[in-house]
C-alpha positions as CSV (number, residue, x, y, z in Angstrom):
1,M,-13.8,5.1,45.5
2,G,-15.9,3.0,48.4
3,E,-14.4,2.8,52.1
4,Q,-11.1,3.9,52.8
5,P,-9.0,4.1,56.0
6,I,-8.1,7.6,57.2
7,Y,-6.5,6.7,60.6
8,T,-5.0,3.7,62.2
9,T,-3.7,2.9,65.6
10,R,-3.2,-0.3,67.9
11,A,-5.0,-0.5,71.4
12,H,-6.5,-3.2,73.8
13,V,-10.4,-3.9,72.9
14,F,-12.8,-4.1,75.6
15,Q,-16.8,-4.3,75.8
16,I,-19.0,-3.6,78.8
17,D,-20.3,-6.8,80.4
18,P,-24.1,-7.0,78.6
19,T,-25.2,-8.4,82.1
20,T,-23.7,-6.1,85.0
21,K,-23.5,-3.0,82.8
22,K,-20.1,-2.3,85.1
23,N,-17.4,-4.8,84.3
24,W,-15.4,-5.0,81.4
25,V,-14.5,-7.9,79.0
26,P,-11.7,-8.2,77.2
27,A,-12.3,-8.6,73.5
28,S,-8.9,-9.2,72.1
29,K,-6.0,-11.1,74.0
30,Q,-3.4,-8.6,72.8
31,A,-3.1,-5.0,71.4
32,V,-5.0,-5.1,67.7
33,T,-5.3,-2.6,64.8
34,V,-8.1,0.1,65.2
35,S,-9.0,2.2,62.5
36,Y,-11.3,5.0,61.1
37,F,-13.1,4.4,57.6
38,Y,-14.9,6.5,55.5
39,D,-17.4,5.5,53.0
40,S,-17.7,8.2,50.0
41,T,-20.7,6.6,48.7
42,R,-22.8,6.6,51.6
43,N,-20.8,9.8,53.3
44,S,-20.4,8.2,56.7
45,Y,-17.8,7.1,58.9
46,R,-17.0,3.8,60.8
47,I,-14.6,2.4,63.6
48,I,-13.3,-1.1,62.6
49,S,-11.3,-3.4,64.5
50,V,-10.4,-7.1,63.4
51,D,-8.6,-9.8,65.6
52,G,-7.7,-12.5,63.2
53,T,-10.9,-13.4,61.2
54,K,-13.3,-11.9,64.2
55,V,-14.4,-8.4,63.9
56,I,-14.7,-7.1,67.2
57,I,-15.5,-3.6,66.4
58,N,-17.8,-2.3,63.9
59,S,-19.2,1.1,65.1
60,T,-20.6,3.7,62.7
61,I,-20.2,7.2,64.2
62,T,-23.2,9.4,64.9
63,P,-23.1,13.2,65.6
64,N,-24.8,12.0,69.1
65,M,-21.6,9.8,70.1
66,T,-19.1,11.0,72.6
67,F,-15.6,9.8,73.3
68,T,-14.8,9.8,77.2
69,K,-11.2,9.6,78.6
70,T,-11.8,7.5,81.9
71,S,-7.9,7.5,82.7
72,Q,-4.4,8.5,81.2
73,K,-4.3,5.7,78.9
74,F,-8.1,4.5,78.6
75,G,-11.0,5.7,76.8
76,Q,-14.7,4.6,76.0
77,W,-17.7,5.6,73.7
78,A,-21.3,3.9,73.8
79,D,-23.0,2.7,70.4
80,S,-26.7,2.5,70.8
81,R,-27.0,0.7,67.7
82,A,-24.6,-2.3,68.6
83,N,-26.2,-1.8,72.1
84,T,-22.9,-1.8,73.8
85,V,-20.2,0.1,75.2
86,F,-16.5,0.1,73.6
87,G,-13.3,0.5,75.5
88,L,-9.7,1.1,74.3
89,G,-6.4,0.8,76.2
90,F,-3.7,2.4,74.9
91,S,0.2,2.0,75.6
92,S,0.5,5.7,76.0
93,E,-1.5,9.1,76.4
94,Q,-0.3,10.5,73.3
95,Q,-2.1,7.9,71.5
96,L,-5.5,8.2,73.6
97,A,-5.3,12.0,72.9
98,K,-4.6,11.6,69.1
99,F,-7.7,9.0,68.9
100,A,-9.9,11.5,71.0
101,E,-8.8,14.2,68.5
102,K,-9.6,12.1,65.7
103,F,-13.2,10.9,67.0
104,Q,-14.0,14.5,67.5
105,E,-13.0,15.3,63.8
106,V,-14.9,12.4,62.2
107,K,-18.0,13.3,65.0
108,D,-18.0,16.9,63.2
109,A,-17.5,15.6,59.8
110,A,-20.7,13.3,60.3
111,K,-22.7,16.2,61.7
112,L,-21.9,18.4,58.9
113,A,-23.0,15.7,56.6
114,R,-26.3,15.1,58.4
115,D,-26.9,19.0,58.3
116,K,-26.2,19.0,54.2
117,S,-28.5,16.3,54.0
118,Q,-31.4,17.6,55.9
119,E,-30.9,21.2,54.0
120,K,-31.0,19.4,50.7
121,V,-34.2,17.5,51.7
122,E,-35.9,20.6,52.7
123,T,-34.8,22.6,49.6
124,L,-36.1,20.1,47.5
125,S,-39.4,19.9,49.6
126,N,-39.7,23.7,49.0
127,H,-38.9,23.3,45.3
128,S,-41.5,20.8,45.0
129,Q,-44.1,23.0,47.1
130,D,-43.5,25.9,44.8
131,H,-43.4,24.2,41.6
132,Q,-46.8,22.5,42.6
133,D,-48.3,25.9,43.7
134,H,-47.2,27.6,40.2
135,Q,-48.8,24.5,38.4
136,E,-52.1,25.1,40.5
137,H,-51.9,28.8,39.9
138,Q,-51.6,28.0,36.2
139,E,-54.6,25.6,36.0
140,Q,-57.0,27.7,37.7
141,P,-57.4,30.6,35.2
142,E,-57.9,27.8,32.6
143,S,-60.7,25.9,34.3
144,G,-62.6,29.5,35.2
145,R,-62.4,30.5,31.4
146,E,-65.9,30.1,30.1
147,T,-66.1,33.4,27.6
148,P,-66.1,33.1,24.0
149,S,-62.6,34.2,23.8
150,T,-61.6,30.8,25.5
151,N,-63.7,28.9,23.3
152,Q,-62.0,30.7,20.2
153,A,-58.4,29.7,21.8
154,S,-59.9,26.2,22.2
155,S,-60.7,26.0,18.6
156,I,-57.4,27.6,17.6
157,N,-55.0,25.4,20.1
158,G,-57.3,22.3,20.4
159,T,-60.0,21.1,22.8
160,D,-59.8,21.2,26.4
161,D,-59.3,17.3,26.7
162,E,-56.2,17.7,24.5
163,K,-54.9,20.2,26.9
164,I,-55.7,17.9,30.1
165,S,-54.0,15.1,28.5
166,H,-50.9,17.3,27.7
167,V,-50.5,18.6,31.4
168,S,-51.3,15.4,33.2
169,P,-48.0,13.6,33.0
170,E,-46.2,16.5,34.6
171,A,-48.5,17.0,37.1
172,A,-48.3,13.1,38.0
173,V,-44.6,13.3,38.2
174,L,-44.9,16.3,40.4
175,K,-47.1,14.8,42.8
176,S,-45.0,11.6,43.0
177,E,-42.0,13.8,43.7
178,N,-43.8,15.6,46.2
179,D,-45.0,12.4,47.9
180,R,-41.5,11.1,47.7
181,L,-40.2,14.4,49.6
182,K,-43.0,14.3,52.1
183,S,-42.0,10.6,53.2
184,A,-38.1,11.7,53.4
185,V,-39.2,14.5,55.6
186,E,-41.3,12.2,57.9
187,L,-38.5,9.9,57.8
188,S,-36.3,12.6,58.9
189,N,-38.4,13.7,61.7
190,T,-38.6,9.7,62.8
191,N,-35.0,9.8,62.7
192,A,-34.7,13.1,64.9
193,K,-36.9,11.2,67.4
194,K,-34.9,8.3,67.2
195,W,-31.8,10.3,67.9
196,E,-33.3,11.9,70.8
197,T,-34.2,8.6,72.3
198,E,-30.5,7.3,71.8
199,L,-28.9,10.6,73.3
200,Q,-31.1,9.9,76.3
201,T,-29.9,6.3,76.3
202,L,-26.4,7.5,76.1
203,R,-27.0,10.1,78.9
204,E,-28.1,7.2,81.3
205,N,-25.2,4.8,80.0
206,N,-22.9,7.7,80.8
207,A,-24.0,8.2,84.4
208,R,-23.8,4.4,85.2
209,L,-20.4,4.4,83.6
210,V,-19.6,7.5,86.0
211,D,-20.8,5.5,88.8
212,A,-18.8,2.4,88.0
213,L,-15.7,4.4,87.6
214,Q,-16.0,6.3,91.0
215,E,-16.6,3.0,92.8
216,S,-13.3,1.5,90.6
217,S,-11.3,4.5,91.8
218,A,-12.3,3.9,95.5
219,N,-11.1,0.1,95.1
220,V,-7.8,1.3,93.5
221,E,-7.2,3.8,96.5
222,S,-7.9,0.7,99.0
223,W,-5.7,-1.4,97.0
224,K,-2.6,0.9,96.8
225,K,-2.7,1.0,100.7
226,Q,-2.7,-2.8,100.9
227,L,0.3,-2.7,98.6
228,S,1.9,-0.2,100.8
229,A,1.6,-2.2,103.9
230,C,2.9,-5.3,102.1
231,K,5.8,-3.5,101.0
232,E,6.5,-2.3,104.6
233,E,6.3,-6.0,105.8
234,S,8.5,-7.2,103.1
235,D,11.1,-4.4,104.1
236,T,10.8,-5.5,107.7
237,L,11.2,-9.2,106.9
238,R,14.3,-8.3,104.5
239,E,15.8,-6.3,107.5
240,K,15.5,-9.3,109.7
241,I,16.9,-11.7,107.2
242,V,20.1,-9.6,107.1
243,E,20.1,-9.4,111.2
244,L,19.8,-13.5,111.1
245,E,22.7,-13.8,108.5
246,A,25.3,-11.5,110.5
247,Q,24.5,-13.7,113.8
248,C,25.1,-17.0,111.8
249,K,28.6,-15.7,110.6
250,E,29.7,-15.3,114.4
251,A,29.1,-19.0,114.8
252,D,32.0,-20.8,113.7
253,Q,31.3,-24.4,114.9
254,E,27.7,-24.3,113.3
255,K,29.0,-24.2,109.7
256,Q,26.5,-26.9,108.6
257,K,23.6,-25.3,110.5
258,N,24.5,-21.8,109.1
259,A,24.6,-23.3,105.5
260,Q,21.4,-24.9,105.7
261,L,20.1,-21.6,107.2
262,T,21.6,-19.6,104.2
263,V,19.9,-21.8,101.8
264,R,16.7,-21.3,103.3
265,V,17.3,-17.4,103.2
266,Q,17.9,-17.7,99.7
267,E,14.7,-19.3,99.3
268,L,13.1,-16.8,101.2
269,E,14.9,-14.2,99.0
270,A,13.4,-15.9,96.0
271,E,10.2,-16.0,97.3
272,L,10.2,-12.4,98.2
273,R,11.5,-11.4,94.6
274,D,8.4,-13.7,93.3
275,K,6.1,-11.4,95.5
276,E,7.9,-8.1,94.4
277,Q,7.4,-9.4,90.8
278,E,3.7,-10.1,91.6
279,L,3.2,-6.9,93.2
280,E,4.7,-5.4,90.1
281,N,2.4,-6.9,87.6
282,L,-0.3,-6.0,89.9
283,R,0.7,-2.5,89.6
284,K,0.7,-2.7,85.9
285,Q,-2.7,-4.5,85.8
286,A,-3.9,-1.3,88.1
287,E,-3.8,0.9,85.3
288,I,-6.9,-1.6,83.7
289,I,-9.2,-0.3,86.5
290,P,-12.1,-2.9,85.6
291,Q,-9.9,-6.2,85.8
292,L,-8.8,-5.2,89.3
293,M,-12.2,-5.7,90.5
294,A,-12.5,-9.2,89.5
295,E,-8.9,-10.0,90.7
296,C,-9.4,-8.4,94.2
297,E,-10.7,-11.3,96.1
298,S,-8.0,-13.9,94.7
299,I,-5.1,-11.4,95.5
300,T,-6.6,-10.7,98.9
301,T,-6.4,-14.5,99.7
302,K,-2.9,-14.7,98.4
303,L,-1.9,-11.7,100.7
304,Q,-3.4,-13.7,103.6
305,A,-1.6,-17.0,102.8
306,A,1.6,-14.8,102.4
307,E,1.0,-13.2,106.0
308,A,0.5,-16.8,107.4
309,K,3.7,-18.0,105.9
310,N,5.7,-14.9,107.0
311,G,4.4,-15.7,110.5
312,E,5.9,-19.3,110.2
313,L,9.2,-18.2,109.0
314,E,9.2,-15.7,111.8
315,G,8.8,-18.9,114.2
316,R,11.4,-20.7,112.4
317,I,13.8,-18.0,112.8
318,G,13.0,-17.6,116.5
319,S,14.0,-21.4,117.0
320,L,17.0,-21.1,115.0
321,Q,18.1,-18.1,117.4
322,V,17.4,-20.7,120.5
323,D,19.5,-23.3,118.9
324,I,22.5,-20.5,118.3
325,D,22.2,-19.4,122.0
326,D,22.2,-23.0,123.1
327,S,25.3,-23.6,120.9
328,R,27.4,-20.5,122.6
329,Q,26.4,-21.8,126.0
330,K,27.9,-25.1,125.1
331,Q,31.0,-23.4,123.9
332,G,31.3,-21.5,127.2
333,N,31.2,-24.6,129.3
334,M,33.9,-26.4,127.2
335,K,36.0,-23.3,127.6
336,G,35.3,-23.6,131.4
337,E,36.4,-27.3,131.6
338,L,39.4,-26.6,129.6
339,K,40.7,-23.8,131.5
340,K,40.0,-25.8,135.0
341,F,42.1,-28.7,132.8
342,M,45.1,-26.3,132.2
343,D,45.0,-25.3,135.9
344,I,45.7,-28.8,136.9
345,L,48.2,-29.3,134.3
346,D,49.8,-26.4,135.4
347,G,50.1,-27.6,139.2
348,K,51.3,-30.8,137.9
349,I,54.0,-29.1,136.0
350,D,55.1,-27.1,139.0
351,E,55.2,-30.4,141.1
352,L,57.4,-31.9,138.2
353,H,59.6,-28.9,138.3
354,E,60.1,-29.2,142.0
355,F,60.7,-32.7,141.9
356,R,63.7,-32.1,139.4
357,Q,65.2,-29.6,141.3
358,G,65.2,-31.9,144.3
359,L,67.0,-34.4,142.2
360,S,69.5,-32.0,140.9
361,K,70.2,-30.9,144.7
362,L,70.8,-34.6,145.8
363,G,73.2,-35.1,142.9
364,V,75.5,-32.1,143.9
365,D,75.5,-33.3,147.5
366,N,76.5,-36.7,146.5
């Protein structure tokens, strides 16, 4: 029947960096199809993934391989034949669990196929050895017979040379088969030693990967603390912006400045939304631990720039507060001058009223 797919899923594919043996290198730009294949002619299993026309995974599963879950949605296994470590990032925990379960089933099936093959080789080897011993046991009495009865049997059934010529082809076939089985056993022993070497290599790779995972976990915890601190600073800045808007609404004569300040506040809110979106993206990227290690330095620089910009904005807000206080003082001075003018006007009105009363009195007297 040839090679047939037995299970298919989708995941992001990664390979370990061949130089550092710690960082992950993306093998696909997006989620691709990853399938288990079974070859009935060779009785073997493979994991194959193709991105367009490029084959990014071609791994034959052996009983010595181990699939390890390094996070809730990420798993990996080492392929000593390909001299690399493959990593898969899934969209859910269920997909990872199903893939790991299928990996164990295929691994057990490959182990069973290997055991059957070894048993078959041993059976054929024992059968060939028993057949050869039986043949030697039959030939020894014939070679030792020198009695007249043997000569008589030879005269009846034919000469000894005729018997040897009759048995030699079968003995040659058995000898050839025995040699072939011995070669197969030697090859099996060689493969066993090779598998032991591969197992040792896999253990060393696993130890290195565990160290890298622990280092990545420590970096993730530090990054979470930085994200929490940045969020607190953003909340504090948002509260200051709300207070500034409340103060700006109290100044009626500073509408133009308030409008400019509102526009600036909107720009700050847009920048804050951009920062929040960037933080959300960073949280999503935190699920892919190896990529964060490469992006930590650049993001730290961005955070420092954001802190400097926040300081600059706080300075601008202080200067705007000073302008508002100056405007309030000017308004108070104008109210004092107006009150003083009203007092003078009231005095003039009182004098005019008295003058009018005097005129009225003179008119009555006349």
